[in-house]
PyMOL CGO cylinders between C-alpha atoms (Angstrom):
from pymol import cmd
from pymol.cgo import CYLINDER

trace = [
    CYLINDER, 57.82, 71.00, 141.28, 58.40, 73.80, 138.77, 0.3, 1, 1, 1, 1, 1, 1,
    CYLINDER, 58.40, 73.80, 138.77, 59.08, 71.27, 136.00, 0.3, 1, 1, 1, 1, 1, 1,
    CYLINDER, 59.08, 71.27, 136.00, 55.82, 69.52, 136.81, 0.3, 1, 1, 1, 1, 1, 1,
    CYLINDER, 55.82, 69.52, 136.81, 53.86, 72.77, 136.54, 0.3, 1, 1, 1, 1, 1, 1,
    CYLINDER, 53.86, 72.77, 136.54, 55.50, 73.58, 133.21, 0.3, 1, 1, 1, 1, 1, 1,
    CYLINDER, 55.50, 73.58, 133.21, 54.80, 70.07, 131.94, 0.3, 1, 1, 1, 1, 1, 1,
    CYLINDER, 54.80, 70.07, 131.94, 51.15, 70.21, 132.97, 0.3, 1, 1, 1, 1, 1, 1,
    CYLINDER, 51.15, 70.21, 132.97, 50.78, 73.65, 131.36, 0.3, 1, 1, 1, 1, 1, 1,
    CYLINDER, 50.78, 73.65, 131.36, 52.29, 72.45, 128.09, 0.3, 1, 1, 1, 1, 1, 1,
    CYLINDER, 52.29, 72.45, 128.09, 50.12, 69.34, 128.11, 0.3, 1, 1, 1, 1, 1, 1,
    CYLINDER, 50.12, 69.34, 128.11, 47.01, 71.47, 128.67, 0.3, 1, 1, 1, 1, 1, 1,
    CYLINDER, 47.01, 71.47, 128.67, 47.93, 73.77, 125.79, 0.3, 1, 1, 1, 1, 1, 1,
    CYLINDER, 47.93, 73.77, 125.79, 48.48, 70.83, 123.45, 0.3, 1, 1, 1, 1, 1, 1,
    CYLINDER, 48.48, 70.83, 123.45, 45.14, 69.27, 124.39, 0.3, 1, 1, 1, 1, 1, 1,
    CYLINDER, 45.14, 69.27, 124.39, 43.34, 72.60, 123.99, 0.3, 1, 1, 1, 1, 1, 1,
    CYLINDER, 43.34, 72.60, 123.99, 44.85, 73.22, 120.56, 0.3, 1, 1, 1, 1, 1, 1,
    CYLINDER, 44.85, 73.22, 120.56, 43.86, 69.73, 119.37, 0.3, 1, 1, 1, 1, 1, 1,
    CYLINDER, 43.86, 69.73, 119.37, 40.32, 70.20, 120.66, 0.3, 1, 1, 1, 1, 1, 1,
    CYLINDER, 40.32, 70.20, 120.66, 40.04, 73.50, 118.80, 0.3, 1, 1, 1, 1, 1, 1,
    CYLINDER, 40.04, 73.50, 118.80, 41.16, 71.86, 115.55, 0.3, 1, 1, 1, 1, 1, 1,
    CYLINDER, 41.16, 71.86, 115.55, 38.03, 69.71, 115.32, 0.3, 1, 1, 1, 1, 1, 1,
    CYLINDER, 38.03, 69.71, 115.32, 35.29, 70.74, 112.98, 0.3, 1, 1, 1, 1, 1, 1,
    CYLINDER, 35.29, 70.74, 112.98, 32.33, 72.20, 114.82, 0.3, 1, 1, 1, 1, 1, 1,
    CYLINDER, 32.33, 72.20, 114.82, 28.72, 71.45, 113.94, 0.3, 1, 1, 1, 1, 1, 1,
    CYLINDER, 28.72, 71.45, 113.94, 25.72, 73.79, 113.99, 0.3, 1, 1, 1, 1, 1, 1,
    CYLINDER, 25.72, 73.79, 113.99, 22.01, 73.07, 114.01, 0.3, 1, 1, 1, 1, 1, 1,
    CYLINDER, 22.01, 73.07, 114.01, 19.96, 69.97, 114.62, 0.3, 1, 1, 1, 1, 1, 1,
    CYLINDER, 19.96, 69.97, 114.62, 18.01, 67.54, 112.51, 0.3, 1, 1, 1, 1, 1, 1,
    CYLINDER, 18.01, 67.54, 112.51, 17.76, 68.45, 108.84, 0.3, 1, 1, 1, 1, 1, 1,
    CYLINDER, 17.76, 68.45, 108.84, 19.38, 71.82, 109.63, 0.3, 1, 1, 1, 1, 1, 1,
    CYLINDER, 19.38, 71.82, 109.63, 22.55, 70.18, 110.97, 0.3, 1, 1, 1, 1, 1, 1,
    CYLINDER, 22.55, 70.18, 110.97, 25.70, 71.21, 109.13, 0.3, 1, 1, 1, 1, 1, 1,
    CYLINDER, 25.70, 71.21, 109.13, 29.39, 71.71, 109.68, 0.3, 1, 1, 1, 1, 1, 1,
    CYLINDER, 29.39, 71.71, 109.68, 30.10, 75.17, 111.06, 0.3, 1, 1, 1, 1, 1, 1,
    CYLINDER, 30.10, 75.17, 111.06, 31.49, 77.11, 108.07, 0.3, 1, 1, 1, 1, 1, 1,
    CYLINDER, 31.49, 77.11, 108.07, 33.69, 79.16, 110.42, 0.3, 1, 1, 1, 1, 1, 1,
    CYLINDER, 33.69, 79.16, 110.42, 35.54, 75.99, 111.44, 0.3, 1, 1, 1, 1, 1, 1,
    CYLINDER, 35.54, 75.99, 111.44, 36.35, 75.03, 107.84, 0.3, 1, 1, 1, 1, 1, 1,
    CYLINDER, 36.35, 75.03, 107.84, 39.87, 76.19, 106.88, 0.3, 1, 1, 1, 1, 1, 1,
    CYLINDER, 39.87, 76.19, 106.88, 40.11, 78.71, 104.05, 0.3, 1, 1, 1, 1, 1, 1,
    CYLINDER, 40.11, 78.71, 104.05, 41.76, 76.22, 101.68, 0.3, 1, 1, 1, 1, 1, 1,
    CYLINDER, 41.76, 76.22, 101.68, 38.68, 73.94, 101.95, 0.3, 1, 1, 1, 1, 1, 1,
    CYLINDER, 38.68, 73.94, 101.95, 36.04, 76.68, 101.90, 0.3, 1, 1, 1, 1, 1, 1,
    CYLINDER, 36.04, 76.68, 101.90, 35.31, 76.45, 98.15, 0.3, 1, 1, 1, 1, 1, 1,
    CYLINDER, 35.31, 76.45, 98.15, 34.88, 72.67, 98.41, 0.3, 1, 1, 1, 1, 1, 1,
    CYLINDER, 34.88, 72.67, 98.41, 32.63, 73.12, 101.43, 0.3, 1, 1, 1, 1, 1, 1,
    CYLINDER, 32.63, 73.12, 101.43, 30.49, 75.63, 99.53, 0.3, 1, 1, 1, 1, 1, 1,
    CYLINDER, 30.49, 75.63, 99.53, 30.29, 73.21, 96.60, 0.3, 1, 1, 1, 1, 1, 1,
    CYLINDER, 30.29, 73.21, 96.60, 29.25, 70.35, 98.89, 0.3, 1, 1, 1, 1, 1, 1,
    CYLINDER, 29.25, 70.35, 98.89, 26.71, 72.59, 100.63, 0.3, 1, 1, 1, 1, 1, 1,
    CYLINDER, 26.71, 72.59, 100.63, 25.13, 73.54, 97.30, 0.3, 1, 1, 1, 1, 1, 1,
    CYLINDER, 25.13, 73.54, 97.30, 25.19, 70.31, 95.36, 0.3, 1, 1, 1, 1, 1, 1,
    CYLINDER, 25.19, 70.31, 95.36, 24.95, 67.46, 97.87, 0.3, 1, 1, 1, 1, 1, 1,
    CYLINDER, 24.95, 67.46, 97.87, 21.84, 68.82, 99.60, 0.3, 1, 1, 1, 1, 1, 1,
    CYLINDER, 21.84, 68.82, 99.60, 19.85, 68.42, 96.39, 0.3, 1, 1, 1, 1, 1, 1,
    CYLINDER, 19.85, 68.42, 96.39, 19.46, 64.73, 97.24, 0.3, 1, 1, 1, 1, 1, 1,
    CYLINDER, 19.46, 64.73, 97.24, 20.01, 64.50, 101.02, 0.3, 1, 1, 1, 1, 1, 1,
    CYLINDER, 20.01, 64.50, 101.02, 20.45, 66.70, 104.05, 0.3, 1, 1, 1, 1, 1, 1,
    CYLINDER, 20.45, 66.70, 104.05, 23.86, 67.63, 105.38, 0.3, 1, 1, 1, 1, 1, 1,
    CYLINDER, 23.86, 67.63, 105.38, 22.78, 65.92, 108.60, 0.3, 1, 1, 1, 1, 1, 1,
    CYLINDER, 22.78, 65.92, 108.60, 23.53, 62.55, 106.95, 0.3, 1, 1, 1, 1, 1, 1,
    CYLINDER, 23.53, 62.55, 106.95, 27.02, 63.70, 106.01, 0.3, 1, 1, 1, 1, 1, 1,
    CYLINDER, 27.02, 63.70, 106.01, 27.73, 65.17, 109.46, 0.3, 1, 1, 1, 1, 1, 1,
    CYLINDER, 27.73, 65.17, 109.46, 26.57, 61.99, 111.20, 0.3, 1, 1, 1, 1, 1, 1,
    CYLINDER, 26.57, 61.99, 111.20, 28.64, 59.82, 108.85, 0.3, 1, 1, 1, 1, 1, 1,
    CYLINDER, 28.64, 59.82, 108.85, 31.77, 61.87, 109.54, 0.3, 1, 1, 1, 1, 1, 1,
    CYLINDER, 31.77, 61.87, 109.54, 31.17, 62.00, 113.30, 0.3, 1, 1, 1, 1, 1, 1,
    CYLINDER, 31.17, 62.00, 113.30, 30.34, 58.31, 113.77, 0.3, 1, 1, 1, 1, 1, 1,
    CYLINDER, 30.34, 58.31, 113.77, 32.33, 56.69, 110.96, 0.3, 1, 1, 1, 1, 1, 1,
    CYLINDER, 32.33, 56.69, 110.96, 29.11, 54.98, 109.81, 0.3, 1, 1, 1, 1, 1, 1,
    CYLINDER, 29.11, 54.98, 109.81, 26.73, 55.81, 106.98, 0.3, 1, 1, 1, 1, 1, 1,
    CYLINDER, 26.73, 55.81, 106.98, 23.44, 56.60, 108.76, 0.3, 1, 1, 1, 1, 1, 1,
    CYLINDER, 23.44, 56.60, 108.76, 21.18, 54.79, 106.29, 0.3, 1, 1, 1, 1, 1, 1,
    CYLINDER, 21.18, 54.79, 106.29, 23.14, 51.58, 105.67, 0.3, 1, 1, 1, 1, 1, 1,
    CYLINDER, 23.14, 51.58, 105.67, 25.27, 51.44, 108.82, 0.3, 1, 1, 1, 1, 1, 1,
    CYLINDER, 25.27, 51.44, 108.82, 28.28, 50.64, 106.64, 0.3, 1, 1, 1, 1, 1, 1,
    CYLINDER, 28.28, 50.64, 106.64, 31.70, 52.09, 107.54, 0.3, 1, 1, 1, 1, 1, 1,
    CYLINDER, 31.70, 52.09, 107.54, 32.26, 55.66, 106.41, 0.3, 1, 1, 1, 1, 1, 1,
    CYLINDER, 32.26, 55.66, 106.41, 36.00, 55.94, 105.87, 0.3, 1, 1, 1, 1, 1, 1,
    CYLINDER, 36.00, 55.94, 105.87, 38.32, 57.04, 103.06, 0.3, 1, 1, 1, 1, 1, 1,
    CYLINDER, 38.32, 57.04, 103.06, 37.47, 54.00, 100.98, 0.3, 1, 1, 1, 1, 1, 1,
    CYLINDER, 37.47, 54.00, 100.98, 33.74, 54.56, 101.44, 0.3, 1, 1, 1, 1, 1, 1,
    CYLINDER, 33.74, 54.56, 101.44, 34.08, 58.27, 100.63, 0.3, 1, 1, 1, 1, 1, 1,
    CYLINDER, 34.08, 58.27, 100.63, 35.75, 57.38, 97.33, 0.3, 1, 1, 1, 1, 1, 1,
    CYLINDER, 35.75, 57.38, 97.33, 33.01, 54.83, 96.56, 0.3, 1, 1, 1, 1, 1, 1,
    CYLINDER, 33.01, 54.83, 96.56, 30.28, 57.36, 97.38, 0.3, 1, 1, 1, 1, 1, 1,
    CYLINDER, 30.28, 57.36, 97.38, 32.01, 59.88, 95.13, 0.3, 1, 1, 1, 1, 1, 1,
    CYLINDER, 32.01, 59.88, 95.13, 31.93, 57.44, 92.22, 0.3, 1, 1, 1, 1, 1, 1,
    CYLINDER, 31.93, 57.44, 92.22, 28.30, 56.60, 92.99, 0.3, 1, 1, 1, 1, 1, 1,
    CYLINDER, 28.30, 56.60, 92.99, 27.34, 60.29, 93.02, 0.3, 1, 1, 1, 1, 1, 1,
    CYLINDER, 27.34, 60.29, 93.02, 29.20, 60.92, 89.77, 0.3, 1, 1, 1, 1, 1, 1,
    CYLINDER, 29.20, 60.92, 89.77, 27.08, 58.24, 88.11, 0.3, 1, 1, 1, 1, 1, 1,
    CYLINDER, 27.08, 58.24, 88.11, 23.77, 59.62, 89.38, 0.3, 1, 1, 1, 1, 1, 1,
    CYLINDER, 23.77, 59.62, 89.38, 22.11, 61.46, 86.51, 0.3, 1, 1, 1, 1, 1, 1,
    CYLINDER, 22.11, 61.46, 86.51, 20.70, 64.23, 88.72, 0.3, 1, 1, 1, 1, 1, 1,
    CYLINDER, 20.70, 64.23, 88.72, 23.85, 64.94, 90.72, 0.3, 1, 1, 1, 1, 1, 1,
    CYLINDER, 23.85, 64.94, 90.72, 24.92, 67.56, 88.19, 0.3, 1, 1, 1, 1, 1, 1,
    CYLINDER, 24.92, 67.56, 88.19, 28.53, 67.14, 89.34, 0.3, 1, 1, 1, 1, 1, 1,
    CYLINDER, 28.53, 67.14, 89.34, 31.63, 66.59, 87.24, 0.3, 1, 1, 1, 1, 1, 1,
    CYLINDER, 31.63, 66.59, 87.24, 34.76, 64.61, 88.13, 0.3, 1, 1, 1, 1, 1, 1,
    CYLINDER, 34.76, 64.61, 88.13, 36.63, 67.66, 89.44, 0.3, 1, 1, 1, 1, 1, 1,
    CYLINDER, 36.63, 67.66, 89.44, 33.76, 68.65, 91.73, 0.3, 1, 1, 1, 1, 1, 1,
    CYLINDER, 33.76, 68.65, 91.73, 33.47, 65.10, 93.04, 0.3, 1, 1, 1, 1, 1, 1,
    CYLINDER, 33.47, 65.10, 93.04, 37.23, 65.03, 93.63, 0.3, 1, 1, 1, 1, 1, 1,
    CYLINDER, 37.23, 65.03, 93.63, 37.05, 68.28, 95.62, 0.3, 1, 1, 1, 1, 1, 1,
    CYLINDER, 37.05, 68.28, 95.62, 34.24, 66.96, 97.82, 0.3, 1, 1, 1, 1, 1, 1,
    CYLINDER, 34.24, 66.96, 97.82, 36.05, 63.65, 98.37, 0.3, 1, 1, 1, 1, 1, 1,
    CYLINDER, 36.05, 63.65, 98.37, 39.20, 65.52, 99.47, 0.3, 1, 1, 1, 1, 1, 1,
    CYLINDER, 39.20, 65.52, 99.47, 37.11, 67.67, 101.82, 0.3, 1, 1, 1, 1, 1, 1,
    CYLINDER, 37.11, 67.67, 101.82, 35.34, 64.64, 103.31, 0.3, 1, 1, 1, 1, 1, 1,
    CYLINDER, 35.34, 64.64, 103.31, 38.68, 62.90, 103.86, 0.3, 1, 1, 1, 1, 1, 1,
    CYLINDER, 38.68, 62.90, 103.86, 39.92, 66.03, 105.64, 0.3, 1, 1, 1, 1, 1, 1,
    CYLINDER, 39.92, 66.03, 105.64, 36.78, 66.09, 107.81, 0.3, 1, 1, 1, 1, 1, 1,
    CYLINDER, 36.78, 66.09, 107.81, 37.23, 62.42, 108.67, 0.3, 1, 1, 1, 1, 1, 1,
    CYLINDER, 37.23, 62.42, 108.67, 40.86, 63.05, 109.64, 0.3, 1, 1, 1, 1, 1, 1,
    CYLINDER, 40.86, 63.05, 109.64, 39.93, 66.04, 111.79, 0.3, 1, 1, 1, 1, 1, 1,
    CYLINDER, 39.93, 66.04, 111.79, 37.15, 64.11, 113.50, 0.3, 1, 1, 1, 1, 1, 1,
    CYLINDER, 37.15, 64.11, 113.50, 39.57, 61.29, 114.32, 0.3, 1, 1, 1, 1, 1, 1,
    CYLINDER, 39.57, 61.29, 114.32, 41.90, 63.67, 116.19, 0.3, 1, 1, 1, 1, 1, 1,
]
cmd.load_cgo(trace, "trace")
């Protein structure tokens, strides 16, 4: 019986720690965004970059929904690592994106991290 209690306790702790690892979301509609407090420090600069530059053309709501559902909200196409890379290239080519290769790379790495965390 004691082993069972210990096992259940450990299982609960593991589940709770995994649940806490997910990226939280704040707001609704066009104010929806990833909760900055749930972004790890090593991704914070990339998150700030994405929050400044990407919203010039679309709301963060589209990005949040894509990460959460695995589908691009406008096209319905899969939103996975391959799609993130393709979107990065597409954004680099947009004349008004005002982003360089390094900035695109940082955002792609962040989006891949967010996808991985959401899949947990």
